[in-house]
C-alpha positions in Angstrom: 105.0 117.4 107.7 102.0 115.2 106.8 101.7 112.0 108.9 100.1 109.1 107.1 98.7 106.1 109.0 97.9 102.7 107.4 94.7 101.1 108.6 94.8 97.6 107.1 91.6 96.5 108.7 89.7 99.2 106.7 92.0 99.0 103.7 92.9 102.7 103.8 95.6 105.2 104.5 94.6 108.3 106.5 96.2 111.7 107.2 94.5 114.2 109.6 95.4 117.8 108.8 94.0 120.6 110.9 91.4 118.2 112.3 90.3 117.1 108.8 90.6 113.5 107.8 91.9 112.7 104.3 91.9 109.2 102.9 93.2 106.9 100.3 91.1 103.7 100.0 92.3 100.5 98.3 91.3 97.0 97.7 93.5 93.9 97.7 93.0 91.7 94.7 95.4 88.8 95.1 98.9 90.3 94.8 97.5 93.7 93.6 96.6 96.8 95.5 93.8 98.6 93.6 93.8 102.3 94.7 90.1 103.1 94.3 89.7 106.5 96.0 91.7 109.5 97.2 89.8 112.0 99.2 91.0 115.4 100.4 88.3 117.8 101.5 88.6 121.3 100.0 89.2 122.8 103.4 92.7 121.4 103.4 93.3 121.0 99.7 96.3 122.2 97.8 98.8 121.1 100.5 100.2 118.0 98.9 98.1 115.7 101.1 96.8 113.5 98.3 100.4 113.2 96.9 101.7 112.1 100.3 98.9 109.6 100.8 99.6 108.1 97.4 103.4 108.1 97.9 103.1 106.2 101.2 100.6 103.7 99.7 103.0 103.0 96.8 106.0 102.6 99.0 104.0 100.2 101.2 102.9 98.2 98.1 106.5 98.0 97.0 107.6 96.8 100.5 104.9 94.2 100.5 105.7 92.9 97.0 102.4 94.1 95.6 101.6 95.4 92.1 99.3 98.5 91.9 96.2 99.1 89.8 95.5 102.9 89.9 91.7 102.9 89.5 91.5 106.4 91.1 92.2 109.0 88.5 94.5 110.9 91.0 96.6 107.8 91.6 96.8 107.1 87.9 98.1 110.6 87.2 100.5 110.5 90.1 102.0 107.3 88.8 102.4 108.7 85.3 104.2 111.8 86.8 106.5 109.7 89.0 108.4 107.2 86.8 110.0 105.6 89.9 106.7 103.8 90.5 106.2 102.4 86.9 107.6 99.1 88.0 104.6 98.7 90.3 101.9 99.0 87.6 99.7 95.9 87.4 
């Protein structure tokens, strides 16, 4: 199980796996969450960490009534592959 922590002060979500920190960075632009970077080091890649970071960020955006602008290419592809998040697109 991947545990994701929201750090609103630094506008990021983090997951630490095997001692390696993985991140999803965002910017708030009015009522829009712009996902600008998803970073998972290769040492822990291929475990679905980026997907879980993105899923948690999108669910949080929905809860907070925010739209999402997927600037990060990973987030854009994730949203295309998961139609349940299409309503969040800014």
